[in-house]
mmCIF file of the N, C-alpha and C atoms, coordinates in Angstrom:
data_MODEL
# 
_entry.id   MODEL 
# 
loop_
_atom_site.group_PDB 
_atom_site.id 
_atom_site.type_symbol 
_atom_site.label_atom_id 
_atom_site.label_alt_id 
_atom_site.label_comp_id 
_atom_site.label_asym_id 
_atom_site.label_entity_id 
_atom_site.label_seq_id 
_atom_site.pdbx_PDB_ins_code 
_atom_site.Cartn_x 
_atom_site.Cartn_y 
_atom_site.Cartn_z 
_atom_site.occupancy 
_atom_site.B_iso_or_equiv 
_atom_site.pdbx_formal_charge 
_atom_site.auth_seq_id 
_atom_site.auth_comp_id 
_atom_site.auth_asym_id 
_atom_site.auth_atom_id 
_atom_site.pdbx_PDB_model_num 
ATOM 1   N N  . MET A 1 1  ? 154.990 322.592 57.678 1.00 0.00 ? 1  MET A N  1 
ATOM 2   C CA . MET A 1 1  ? 155.676 322.023 58.818 1.00 0.00 ? 1  MET A CA 1 
ATOM 3   C C  . MET A 1 1  ? 154.789 320.978 59.486 1.00 0.00 ? 1  MET A C  1 
ATOM 4   N N  . LEU A 1 2  ? 154.007 321.365 60.420 1.00 0.00 ? 2  LEU A N  1 
ATOM 5   C CA . LEU A 1 2  ? 153.149 320.411 61.124 1.00 0.00 ? 2  LEU A CA 1 
ATOM 6   C C  . LEU A 1 2  ? 151.908 320.041 60.331 1.00 0.00 ? 2  LEU A C  1 
ATOM 7   N N  . VAL A 1 3  ? 151.738 320.625 59.148 1.00 0.00 ? 3  VAL A N  1 
ATOM 8   C CA . VAL A 1 3  ? 150.537 320.358 58.366 1.00 0.00 ? 3  VAL A CA 1 
ATOM 9   C C  . VAL A 1 3  ? 150.817 319.593 57.087 1.00 0.00 ? 3  VAL A C  1 
ATOM 10  N N  . GLY A 1 4  ? 152.064 319.263 56.797 1.00 0.00 ? 4  GLY A N  1 
ATOM 11  C CA . GLY A 1 4  ? 152.378 318.420 55.649 1.00 0.00 ? 4  GLY A CA 1 
ATOM 12  C C  . GLY A 1 4  ? 152.974 319.114 54.449 1.00 0.00 ? 4  GLY A C  1 
ATOM 13  N N  . LEU A 1 5  ? 152.899 320.417 54.377 1.00 0.00 ? 5  LEU A N  1 
ATOM 14  C CA . LEU A 1 5  ? 153.496 321.167 53.269 1.00 0.00 ? 5  LEU A CA 1 
ATOM 15  C C  . LEU A 1 5  ? 154.244 322.371 53.824 1.00 0.00 ? 5  LEU A C  1 
ATOM 16  N N  . PRO A 1 6  ? 155.290 322.811 53.119 1.00 0.00 ? 6  PRO A N  1 
ATOM 17  C CA . PRO A 1 6  ? 155.986 324.018 53.570 1.00 0.00 ? 6  PRO A CA 1 
ATOM 18  C C  . PRO A 1 6  ? 155.100 325.246 53.386 1.00 0.00 ? 6  PRO A C  1 
ATOM 19  N N  . PRO A 1 7  ? 155.379 326.303 54.138 1.00 0.00 ? 7  PRO A N  1 
ATOM 20  C CA . PRO A 1 7  ? 154.593 327.525 53.972 1.00 0.00 ? 7  PRO A CA 1 
ATOM 21  C C  . PRO A 1 7  ? 154.693 328.032 52.533 1.00 0.00 ? 7  PRO A C  1 
ATOM 22  N N  . HIS A 1 8  ? 153.600 328.520 51.995 1.00 0.00 ? 8  HIS A N  1 
ATOM 23  C CA . HIS A 1 8  ? 153.552 329.101 50.645 1.00 0.00 ? 8  HIS A CA 1 
ATOM 24  C C  . HIS A 1 8  ? 153.913 328.107 49.552 1.00 0.00 ? 8  HIS A C  1 
ATOM 25  N N  . TYR A 1 9  ? 153.666 326.832 49.764 1.00 0.00 ? 9  TYR A N  1 
ATOM 26  C CA . TYR A 1 9  ? 154.013 325.850 48.733 1.00 0.00 ? 9  TYR A CA 1 
ATOM 27  C C  . TYR A 1 9  ? 153.313 326.190 47.419 1.00 0.00 ? 9  TYR A C  1 
ATOM 28  N N  . ASN A 1 10 ? 154.097 326.101 46.349 1.00 0.00 ? 10 ASN A N  1 
ATOM 29  C CA . ASN A 1 10 ? 153.574 326.349 45.013 1.00 0.00 ? 10 ASN A CA 1 
ATOM 30  C C  . ASN A 1 10 ? 154.470 325.585 44.046 1.00 0.00 ? 10 ASN A C  1 
ATOM 31  N N  . GLN A 1 11 ? 153.894 324.945 43.048 1.00 0.00 ? 11 GLN A N  1 
ATOM 32  C CA . GLN A 1 11 ? 154.723 324.223 42.071 1.00 0.00 ? 11 GLN A CA 1 
ATOM 33  C C  . GLN A 1 11 ? 155.602 325.176 41.279 1.00 0.00 ? 11 GLN A C  1 
ATOM 34  N N  . ASN A 1 12 ? 155.182 326.413 41.166 1.00 0.00 ? 12 ASN A N  1 
ATOM 35  C CA . ASN A 1 12 ? 155.985 327.433 40.500 1.00 0.00 ? 12 ASN A CA 1 
ATOM 36  C C  . ASN A 1 12 ? 156.977 327.975 41.527 1.00 0.00 ? 12 ASN A C  1 
ATOM 37  N N  . ARG A 1 13 ? 158.245 327.580 41.416 1.00 0.00 ? 13 ARG A N  1 
ATOM 38  C CA . ARG A 1 13 ? 159.251 327.949 42.419 1.00 0.00 ? 13 ARG A CA 1 
ATOM 39  C C  . ARG A 1 13 ? 159.430 329.456 42.546 1.00 0.00 ? 13 ARG A C  1 
ATOM 40  N N  . GLU A 1 14 ? 159.420 330.138 41.433 1.00 0.00 ? 14 GLU A N  1 
ATOM 41  C CA . GLU A 1 14 ? 159.590 331.590 41.475 1.00 0.00 ? 14 GLU A CA 1 
ATOM 42  C C  . GLU A 1 14 ? 158.477 332.239 42.301 1.00 0.00 ? 14 GLU A C  1 
ATOM 43  N N  . GLN A 1 15 ? 157.251 331.793 42.079 1.00 0.00 ? 15 GLN A N  1 
ATOM 44  C CA . GLN A 1 15 ? 156.122 332.326 42.844 1.00 0.00 ? 15 GLN A CA 1 
ATOM 45  C C  . GLN A 1 15 ? 156.247 331.956 44.315 1.00 0.00 ? 15 GLN A C  1 
ATOM 46  N N  . MET A 1 16 ? 156.673 330.722 44.591 1.00 0.00 ? 16 MET A N  1 
ATOM 47  C CA . MET A 1 16 ? 156.831 330.286 45.970 1.00 0.00 ? 16 MET A CA 1 
ATOM 48  C C  . MET A 1 16 ? 157.870 331.146 46.691 1.00 0.00 ? 16 MET A C  1 
ATOM 49  N N  . TYR A 1 17 ? 159.006 331.427 46.061 1.00 0.00 ? 17 TYR A N  1 
ATOM 50  C CA . TYR A 1 17 ? 160.039 332.265 46.683 1.00 0.00 ? 17 TYR A CA 1 
ATOM 51  C C  . TYR A 1 17 ? 159.527 333.690 46.883 1.00 0.00 ? 17 TYR A C  1 
ATOM 52  N N  . HIS A 1 18 ? 158.787 334.203 45.913 1.00 0.00 ? 18 HIS A N  1 
ATOM 53  C CA . HIS A 1 18 ? 158.216 335.544 46.050 1.00 0.00 ? 18 HIS A CA 1 
ATOM 54  C C  . HIS A 1 18 ? 157.257 335.581 47.245 1.00 0.00 ? 18 HIS A C  1 
ATOM 55  N N  . ASP A 1 19 ? 156.363 334.617 47.312 1.00 0.00 ? 19 ASP A N  1 
ATOM 56  C CA . ASP A 1 19 ? 155.396 334.567 48.402 1.00 0.00 ? 19 ASP A CA 1 
ATOM 57  C C  . ASP A 1 19 ? 156.084 334.433 49.749 1.00 0.00 ? 19 ASP A C  1 
ATOM 58  N N  . ARG A 1 20 ? 157.126 333.632 49.810 1.00 0.00 ? 20 ARG A N  1 
ATOM 59  C CA . ARG A 1 20 ? 157.855 333.399 51.057 1.00 0.00 ? 20 ARG A CA 1 
ATOM 60  C C  . ARG A 1 20 ? 158.410 334.699 51.623 1.00 0.00 ? 20 ARG A C  1 
ATOM 61  N N  . CYS A 1 21 ? 158.846 335.576 50.746 1.00 0.00 ? 21 CYS A N  1 
ATOM 62  C CA . CYS A 1 21 ? 159.444 336.842 51.182 1.00 0.00 ? 21 CYS A CA 1 
ATOM 63  C C  . CYS A 1 21 ? 158.422 337.958 51.386 1.00 0.00 ? 21 CYS A C  1 
ATOM 64  N N  . ASN A 1 22 ? 157.242 337.806 50.849 1.00 0.00 ? 22 ASN A N  1 
ATOM 65  C CA . ASN A 1 22 ? 156.317 338.930 50.824 1.00 0.00 ? 22 ASN A CA 1 
ATOM 66  C C  . ASN A 1 22 ? 154.943 338.697 51.431 1.00 0.00 ? 22 ASN A C  1 
ATOM 67  N N  . LYS A 1 23 ? 154.574 337.472 51.661 1.00 0.00 ? 23 LYS A N  1 
ATOM 68  C CA . LYS A 1 23 ? 153.241 337.190 52.197 1.00 0.00 ? 23 LYS A CA 1 
ATOM 69  C C  . LYS A 1 23 ? 153.330 336.614 53.601 1.00 0.00 ? 23 LYS A C  1 
ATOM 70  N N  . PRO A 1 24 ? 152.435 337.034 54.493 1.00 0.00 ? 24 PRO A N  1 
ATOM 71  C CA . PRO A 1 24 ? 152.417 336.396 55.807 1.00 0.00 ? 24 PRO A CA 1 
ATOM 72  C C  . PRO A 1 24 ? 151.953 334.942 55.676 1.00 0.00 ? 24 PRO A C  1 
ATOM 73  N N  . VAL A 1 25 ? 152.402 334.114 56.584 1.00 0.00 ? 25 VAL A N  1 
ATOM 74  C CA . VAL A 1 25 ? 152.046 332.700 56.565 1.00 0.00 ? 25 VAL A CA 1 
ATOM 75  C C  . VAL A 1 25 ? 150.708 332.516 57.271 1.00 0.00 ? 25 VAL A C  1 
ATOM 76  N N  . ARG A 1 26 ? 149.830 331.771 56.643 1.00 0.00 ? 26 ARG A N  1 
ATOM 77  C CA . ARG A 1 26 ? 148.550 331.413 57.242 1.00 0.00 ? 26 ARG A CA 1 
ATOM 78  C C  . ARG A 1 26 ? 148.737 330.060 57.914 1.00 0.00 ? 26 ARG A C  1 
ATOM 79  N N  . VAL A 1 27 ? 148.586 330.003 59.211 1.00 0.00 ? 27 VAL A N  1 
ATOM 80  C CA . VAL A 1 27 ? 148.788 328.766 59.966 1.00 0.00 ? 27 VAL A CA 1 
ATOM 81  C C  . VAL A 1 27 ? 147.438 328.098 60.198 1.00 0.00 ? 27 VAL A C  1 
ATOM 82  N N  . PRO A 1 28 ? 147.197 326.950 59.525 1.00 0.00 ? 28 PRO A N  1 
ATOM 83  C CA . PRO A 1 28 ? 145.895 326.288 59.647 1.00 0.00 ? 28 PRO A CA 1 
ATOM 84  C C  . PRO A 1 28 ? 145.788 325.353 60.847 1.00 0.00 ? 28 PRO A C  1 
ATOM 85  N N  . ILE A 1 29 ? 146.370 325.752 61.957 1.00 0.00 ? 29 ILE A N  1 
ATOM 86  C CA . ILE A 1 29 ? 146.349 324.946 63.177 1.00 0.00 ? 29 ILE A CA 1 
ATOM 87  C C  . ILE A 1 29 ? 145.593 325.735 64.231 1.00 0.00 ? 29 ILE A C  1 
ATOM 88  N N  . ARG A 1 30 ? 144.778 325.054 64.986 1.00 0.00 ? 30 ARG A N  1 
ATOM 89  C CA . ARG A 1 30 ? 143.936 325.749 65.958 1.00 0.00 ? 30 ARG A CA 1 
ATOM 90  C C  . ARG A 1 30 ? 144.537 325.824 67.351 1.00 0.00 ? 30 ARG A C  1 
ATOM 91  N N  . SER A 1 31 ? 145.458 324.935 67.667 1.00 0.00 ? 31 SER A N  1 
ATOM 92  C CA . SER A 1 31 ? 146.061 324.933 69.003 1.00 0.00 ? 31 SER A CA 1 
ATOM 93  C C  . SER A 1 31 ? 146.781 326.254 69.240 1.00 0.00 ? 31 SER A C  1 
ATOM 94  N N  . GLY A 1 32 ? 146.436 326.926 70.308 1.00 0.00 ? 32 GLY A N  1 
ATOM 95  C CA . GLY A 1 32 ? 147.024 328.226 70.604 1.00 0.00 ? 32 GLY A CA 1 
ATOM 96  C C  . GLY A 1 32 ? 148.527 328.207 70.729 1.00 0.00 ? 32 GLY A C  1 
ATOM 97  N N  . VAL A 1 33 ? 149.083 327.215 71.418 1.00 0.00 ? 33 VAL A N  1 
ATOM 98  C CA . VAL A 1 33 ? 150.524 327.172 71.650 1.00 0.00 ? 33 VAL A CA 1 
ATOM 99  C C  . VAL A 1 33 ? 151.281 326.888 70.344 1.00 0.00 ? 33 VAL A C  1 
ATOM 100 N N  . VAL A 1 34 ? 150.819 325.923 69.579 1.00 0.00 ? 34 VAL A N  1 
ATOM 101 C CA . VAL A 1 34 ? 151.481 325.590 68.314 1.00 0.00 ? 34 VAL A CA 1 
ATOM 102 C C  . VAL A 1 34 ? 151.350 326.746 67.334 1.00 0.00 ? 34 VAL A C  1 
ATOM 103 N N  . LYS A 1 35 ? 150.166 327.310 67.237 1.00 0.00 ? 35 LYS A N  1 
ATOM 104 C CA . LYS A 1 35 ? 149.940 328.431 66.337 1.00 0.00 ? 35 LYS A CA 1 
ATOM 105 C C  . LYS A 1 35 ? 150.826 329.609 66.720 1.00 0.00 ? 35 LYS A C  1 
ATOM 106 N N  . ASP A 1 36 ? 150.916 329.887 68.012 1.00 0.00 ? 36 ASP A N  1 
ATOM 107 C CA . ASP A 1 36 ? 151.750 330.992 68.482 1.00 0.00 ? 36 ASP A CA 1 
ATOM 108 C C  . ASP A 1 36 ? 153.223 330.764 68.139 1.00 0.00 ? 36 ASP A C  1 
ATOM 109 N N  . LEU A 1 37 ? 153.702 329.539 68.326 1.00 0.00 ? 37 LEU A N  1 
ATOM 110 C CA . LEU A 1 37 ? 155.092 329.213 67.993 1.00 0.00 ? 37 LEU A CA 1 
ATOM 111 C C  . LEU A 1 37 ? 155.354 329.425 66.507 1.00 0.00 ? 37 LEU A C  1 
ATOM 112 N N  . LEU A 1 38 ? 154.504 328.853 65.660 1.00 0.00 ? 38 LEU A N  1 
ATOM 113 C CA . LEU A 1 38 ? 154.704 328.978 64.217 1.00 0.00 ? 38 LEU A CA 1 
ATOM 114 C C  . LEU A 1 38 ? 154.562 330.421 63.752 1.00 0.00 ? 38 LEU A C  1 
ATOM 115 N N  . ASP A 1 39 ? 153.571 331.124 64.276 1.00 0.00 ? 39 ASP A N  1 
ATOM 116 C CA . ASP A 1 39 ? 153.420 332.536 63.918 1.00 0.00 ? 39 ASP A CA 1 
ATOM 117 C C  . ASP A 1 39 ? 154.680 333.317 64.282 1.00 0.00 ? 39 ASP A C  1 
ATOM 118 N N  . GLY A 1 40 ? 155.246 333.027 65.443 1.00 0.00 ? 40 GLY A N  1 
ATOM 119 C CA . GLY A 1 40 ? 156.452 333.729 65.876 1.00 0.00 ? 40 GLY A CA 1 
ATOM 120 C C  . GLY A 1 40 ? 157.669 333.401 65.032 1.00 0.00 ? 40 GLY A C  1 
ATOM 121 N N  . LEU A 1 41 ? 157.834 332.134 64.683 1.00 0.00 ? 41 LEU A N  1 
ATOM 122 C CA . LEU A 1 41 ? 159.003 331.720 63.899 1.00 0.00 ? 41 LEU A CA 1 
ATOM 123 C C  . LEU A 1 41 ? 158.919 332.138 62.436 1.00 0.00 ? 41 LEU A C  1 
ATOM 124 N N  . LEU A 1 42 ? 157.703 332.302 61.930 1.00 0.00 ? 42 LEU A N  1 
ATOM 125 C CA . LEU A 1 42 ? 157.530 332.563 60.505 1.00 0.00 ? 42 LEU A CA 1 
ATOM 126 C C  . LEU A 1 42 ? 157.205 334.021 60.181 1.00 0.00 ? 42 LEU A C  1 
ATOM 127 N N  . GLN A 1 43 ? 157.532 334.911 61.087 1.00 0.00 ? 43 GLN A N  1 
ATOM 128 C CA . GLN A 1 43 ? 157.329 336.329 60.821 1.00 0.00 ? 43 GLN A CA 1 
ATOM 129 C C  . GLN A 1 43 ? 158.227 336.781 59.666 1.00 0.00 ? 43 GLN A C  1 
ATOM 130 N N  . ILE A 1 44 ? 157.675 337.562 58.741 1.00 0.00 ? 44 ILE A N  1 
ATOM 131 C CA . ILE A 1 44 ? 158.471 338.090 57.629 1.00 0.00 ? 44 ILE A CA 1 
ATOM 132 C C  . ILE A 1 44 ? 159.522 339.062 58.148 1.00 0.00 ? 44 ILE A C  1 
ATOM 133 N N  . ASN A 1 45 ? 159.126 339.927 59.059 1.00 0.00 ? 45 ASN A N  1 
ATOM 134 C CA . ASN A 1 45 ? 160.033 340.932 59.597 1.00 0.00 ? 45 ASN A CA 1 
ATOM 135 C C  . ASN A 1 45 ? 160.937 340.288 60.652 1.00 0.00 ? 45 ASN A C  1 
ATOM 136 N N  . PRO A 1 46 ? 162.245 340.186 60.370 1.00 0.00 ? 46 PRO A N  1 
ATOM 137 C CA . PRO A 1 46 ? 163.147 339.523 61.324 1.00 0.00 ? 46 PRO A CA 1 
ATOM 138 C C  . PRO A 1 46 ? 163.264 340.245 62.660 1.00 0.00 ? 46 PRO A C  1 
ATOM 139 N N  . GLU A 1 47 ? 162.894 341.509 62.713 1.00 0.00 ? 47 GLU A N  1 
ATOM 140 C CA . GLU A 1 47 ? 162.989 342.256 63.968 1.00 0.00 ? 47 GLU A CA 1 
ATOM 141 C C  . GLU A 1 47 ? 161.905 341.860 64.966 1.00 0.00 ? 47 GLU A C  1 
ATOM 142 N N  . VAL A 1 48 ? 160.828 341.245 64.490 1.00 0.00 ? 48 VAL A N  1 
ATOM 143 C CA . VAL A 1 48 ? 159.760 340.816 65.403 1.00 0.00 ? 48 VAL A CA 1 
ATOM 144 C C  . VAL A 1 48 ? 159.644 339.300 65.468 1.00 0.00 ? 48 VAL A C  1 
ATOM 145 N N  . ARG A 1 49 ? 160.486 338.592 64.736 1.00 0.00 ? 49 ARG A N  1 
ATOM 146 C CA . ARG A 1 49 ? 160.462 337.128 64.709 1.00 0.00 ? 49 ARG A CA 1 
ATOM 147 C C  . ARG A 1 49 ? 160.865 336.570 66.069 1.00 0.00 ? 49 ARG A C  1 
ATOM 148 N N  . LEU A 1 50 ? 160.254 335.449 66.450 1.00 0.00 ? 50 LEU A N  1 
ATOM 149 C CA . LEU A 1 50 ? 160.600 334.788 67.708 1.00 0.00 ? 50 LEU A CA 1 
ATOM 150 C C  . LEU A 1 50 ? 162.090 334.472 67.710 1.00 0.00 ? 50 LEU A C  1 
ATOM 151 N N  . GLY A 1 51 ? 162.768 334.916 68.731 1.00 0.00 ? 51 GLY A N  1 
ATOM 152 C CA . GLY A 1 51 ? 164.213 334.713 68.840 1.00 0.00 ? 51 GLY A CA 1 
ATOM 153 C C  . GLY A 1 51 ? 165.006 335.966 68.512 1.00 0.00 ? 51 GLY A C  1 
ATOM 154 N N  . SER A 1 52 ? 164.334 336.989 68.009 1.00 0.00 ? 52 SER A N  1 
ATOM 155 C CA . SER A 1 52 ? 165.061 338.189 67.595 1.00 0.00 ? 52 SER A CA 1 
ATOM 156 C C  . SER A 1 52 ? 165.560 339.025 68.773 1.00 0.00 ? 52 SER A C  1 
ATOM 157 N N  . SER A 1 53 ? 164.917 338.916 69.922 1.00 0.00 ? 53 SER A N  1 
ATOM 158 C CA . SER A 1 53 ? 165.353 339.747 71.044 1.00 0.00 ? 53 SER A CA 1 
ATOM 159 C C  . SER A 1 53 ? 166.329 339.030 71.984 1.00 0.00 ? 53 SER A C  1 
ATOM 160 N N  . LYS A 1 54 ? 166.102 337.739 72.247 1.00 0.00 ? 54 LYS A N  1 
ATOM 161 C CA . LYS A 1 54 ? 166.979 337.005 73.169 1.00 0.00 ? 54 LYS A CA 1 
ATOM 162 C C  . LYS A 1 54 ? 167.605 335.772 72.521 1.00 0.00 ? 54 LYS A C  1 
ATOM 163 N N  . GLY A 1 55 ? 167.552 335.695 71.194 1.00 0.00 ? 55 GLY A N  1 
ATOM 164 C CA . GLY A 1 55 ? 168.147 334.566 70.497 1.00 0.00 ? 55 GLY A CA 1 
ATOM 165 C C  . GLY A 1 55 ? 167.457 333.246 70.814 1.00 0.00 ? 55 GLY A C  1 
ATOM 166 N N  . ILE A 1 56 ? 168.237 332.181 70.818 1.00 0.00 ? 56 ILE A N  1 
ATOM 167 C CA . ILE A 1 56 ? 167.695 330.837 71.017 1.00 0.00 ? 56 ILE A CA 1 
ATOM 168 C C  . ILE A 1 56 ? 167.018 330.698 72.381 1.00 0.00 ? 56 ILE A C  1 
ATOM 169 N N  . THR A 1 57 ? 167.458 331.476 73.352 1.00 0.00 ? 57 THR A N  1 
ATOM 170 C CA . THR A 1 57 ? 166.841 331.429 74.679 1.00 0.00 ? 57 THR A CA 1 
ATOM 171 C C  . THR A 1 57 ? 165.368 331.764 74.597 1.00 0.00 ? 57 THR A C  1 
ATOM 172 N N  . GLU A 1 58 ? 165.026 332.753 73.789 1.00 0.00 ? 58 GLU A N  1 
ATOM 173 C CA . GLU A 1 58 ? 163.621 333.139 73.627 1.00 0.00 ? 58 GLU A CA 1 
ATOM 174 C C  . GLU A 1 58 ? 162.801 332.002 73.022 1.00 0.00 ? 58 GLU A C  1 
ATOM 175 N N  . VAL A 1 59 ? 163.381 331.296 72.064 1.00 0.00 ? 59 VAL A N  1 
ATOM 176 C CA . VAL A 1 59 ? 162.688 330.169 71.442 1.00 0.00 ? 59 VAL A CA 1 
ATOM 177 C C  . VAL A 1 59 ? 162.521 329.043 72.459 1.00 0.00 ? 59 VAL A C  1 
ATOM 178 N N  . LYS A 1 60 ? 163.577 328.723 73.183 1.00 0.00 ? 60 LYS A N  1 
ATOM 179 C CA . LYS A 1 60 ? 163.526 327.642 74.167 1.00 0.00 ? 60 LYS A CA 1 
ATOM 180 C C  . LYS A 1 60 ? 162.543 327.923 75.304 1.00 0.00 ? 60 LYS A C  1 
ATOM 181 N N  . GLU A 1 61 ? 162.293 329.196 75.587 1.00 0.00 ? 61 GLU A N  1 
ATOM 182 C CA . GLU A 1 61 ? 161.372 329.573 76.657 1.00 0.00 ? 61 GLU A CA 1 
ATOM 183 C C  . GLU A 1 61 ? 159.912 329.585 76.210 1.00 0.00 ? 61 GLU A C  1 
ATOM 184 N N  . HIS A 1 62 ? 159.673 329.350 74.933 1.00 0.00 ? 62 HIS A N  1 
ATOM 185 C CA . HIS A 1 62 ? 158.294 329.356 74.441 1.00 0.00 ? 62 HIS A CA 1 
ATOM 186 C C  . HIS A 1 62 ? 157.527 328.208 75.095 1.00 0.00 ? 62 HIS A C  1 
ATOM 187 N N  . PRO A 1 63 ? 156.251 328.404 75.427 1.00 0.00 ? 63 PRO A N  1 
ATOM 188 C CA . PRO A 1 63 ? 155.449 327.358 76.082 1.00 0.00 ? 63 PRO A CA 1 
ATOM 189 C C  . PRO A 1 63 ? 155.390 326.029 75.324 1.00 0.00 ? 63 PRO A C  1 
ATOM 190 N N  . PHE A 1 64 ? 155.580 326.023 74.015 1.00 0.00 ? 64 PHE A N  1 
ATOM 191 C CA . PHE A 1 64 ? 155.578 324.774 73.253 1.00 0.00 ? 64 PHE A CA 1 
ATOM 192 C C  . PHE A 1 64 ? 156.646 323.812 73.781 1.00 0.00 ? 64 PHE A C  1 
ATOM 193 N N  . PHE A 1 65 ? 157.751 324.358 74.265 1.00 0.00 ? 65 PHE A N  1 
ATOM 194 C CA . PHE A 1 65 ? 158.883 323.543 74.728 1.00 0.00 ? 65 PHE A CA 1 
ATOM 195 C C  . PHE A 1 65 ? 158.923 323.396 76.242 1.00 0.00 ? 65 PHE A C  1 
ATOM 196 N N  . LYS A 1 66 ? 157.815 323.667 76.932 1.00 0.00 ? 66 LYS A N  1 
ATOM 197 C CA . LYS A 1 66 ? 157.818 323.684 78.395 1.00 0.00 ? 66 LYS A CA 1 
ATOM 198 C C  . LYS A 1 66 ? 158.242 322.359 79.030 1.00 0.00 ? 66 LYS A C  1 
ATOM 199 N N  . ASP A 1 67 ? 157.995 321.242 78.365 1.00 0.00 ? 67 ASP A N  1 
ATOM 200 C CA . ASP A 1 67 ? 158.338 319.936 78.946 1.00 0.00 ? 67 ASP A CA 1 
ATOM 201 C C  . ASP A 1 67 ? 159.732 319.447 78.559 1.00 0.00 ? 67 ASP A C  1 
ATOM 202 N N  . ILE A 1 68 ? 160.474 320.256 77.828 1.00 0.00 ? 68 ILE A N  1 
ATOM 203 C CA . ILE A 1 68 ? 161.828 319.864 77.407 1.00 0.00 ? 68 ILE A CA 1 
ATOM 204 C C  . ILE A 1 68 ? 162.818 320.221 78.506 1.00 0.00 ? 68 ILE A C  1 
ATOM 205 N N  . ASN A 1 69 ? 163.597 319.246 78.932 1.00 0.00 ? 69 ASN A N  1 
ATOM 206 C CA . ASN A 1 69 ? 164.687 319.490 79.869 1.00 0.00 ? 69 ASN A CA 1 
ATOM 207 C C  . ASN A 1 69 ? 165.940 319.694 79.008 1.00 0.00 ? 69 ASN A C  1 
ATOM 208 N N  . TRP A 1 70 ? 166.279 320.945 78.766 1.00 0.00 ? 70 TRP A N  1 
ATOM 209 C CA . TRP A 1 70 ? 167.364 321.270 77.832 1.00 0.00 ? 70 TRP A CA 1 
ATOM 210 C C  . TRP A 1 70 ? 168.717 320.754 78.321 1.00 0.00 ? 70 TRP A C  1 
ATOM 211 N N  . GLU A 1 71 ? 168.951 320.775 79.629 1.00 0.00 ? 71 GLU A N  1 
ATOM 212 C CA . GLU A 1 71 ? 170.233 320.279 80.163 1.00 0.00 ? 71 GLU A CA 1 
ATOM 213 C C  . GLU A 1 71 ? 170.359 318.768 79.950 1.00 0.00 ? 71 GLU A C  1 
ATOM 214 N N  . SER A 1 72 ? 169.287 318.042 80.196 1.00 0.00 ? 72 SER A N  1 
ATOM 215 C CA . SER A 1 72 ? 169.289 316.592 79.975 1.00 0.00 ? 72 SER A CA 1 
ATOM 216 C C  . SER A 1 72 ? 169.492 316.281 78.499 1.00 0.00 ? 72 SER A C  1 
ATOM 217 N N  . LEU A 1 73 ? 168.820 317.023 77.651 1.00 0.00 ? 73 LEU A N  1 
ATOM 218 C CA . LEU A 1 73 ? 168.976 316.835 76.217 1.00 0.00 ? 73 LEU A CA 1 
ATOM 219 C C  . LEU A 1 73 ? 170.400 317.107 75.762 1.00 0.00 ? 73 LEU A C  1 
ATOM 220 N N  . LYS A 1 74 ? 170.995 318.149 76.289 1.00 0.00 ? 74 LYS A N  1 
ATOM 221 C CA . LYS A 1 74 ? 172.384 318.491 75.945 1.00 0.00 ? 74 LYS A CA 1 
ATOM 222 C C  . LYS A 1 74 ? 173.342 317.399 76.413 1.00 0.00 ? 74 LYS A C  1 
ATOM 223 N N  . ALA A 1 75 ? 173.064 316.813 77.562 1.00 0.00 ? 75 ALA A N  1 
ATOM 224 C CA . ALA A 1 75 ? 173.938 315.765 78.109 1.00 0.00 ? 75 ALA A CA 1 
ATOM 225 C C  . ALA A 1 75 ? 173.915 314.500 77.244 1.00 0.00 ? 75 ALA A C  1 
ATOM 226 N N  . ARG A 1 76 ? 172.878 314.318 76.445 1.00 0.00 ? 76 ARG A N  1 
ATOM 227 C CA . ARG A 1 76 ? 172.762 313.126 75.592 1.00 0.00 ? 76 ARG A CA 1 
ATOM 228 C C  . ARG A 1 76 ? 173.596 313.238 74.326 1.00 0.00 ? 76 ARG A C  1 
ATOM 229 N N  . GLU A 1 77 ? 174.131 314.426 74.027 1.00 0.00 ? 77 GLU A N  1 
ATOM 230 C CA . GLU A 1 77 ? 174.919 314.597 72.804 1.00 0.00 ? 77 GLU A CA 1 
ATOM 231 C C  . GLU A 1 77 ? 176.169 313.713 72.855 1.00 0.00 ? 77 GLU A C  1 
ATOM 232 N N  . PRO A 1 78 ? 176.545 313.158 71.697 1.00 0.00 ? 78 PRO A N  1 
ATOM 233 C CA . PRO A 1 78 ? 177.747 312.301 71.669 1.00 0.00 ? 78 PRO A CA 1 
ATOM 234 C C  . PRO A 1 78 ? 179.023 313.084 71.895 1.00 0.00 ? 78 PRO A C  1 
# 
């Protein structure tokens, strides 16, 4: 994502799909807020994934999006 390759990238597609479902994602980013967002979104277990308890509201409330005015953004839709 923010690092140039998808998580678990592998030229062997079968291995990549296996890893995607079974291995935790290693986030090579040091920024606490970005790392926290990616760690939350890329959890293997959907019950603990960011957004699992309050849906999109939980994602929108993450500190990474603190400067986003969601109402203004929604008003810009065609």
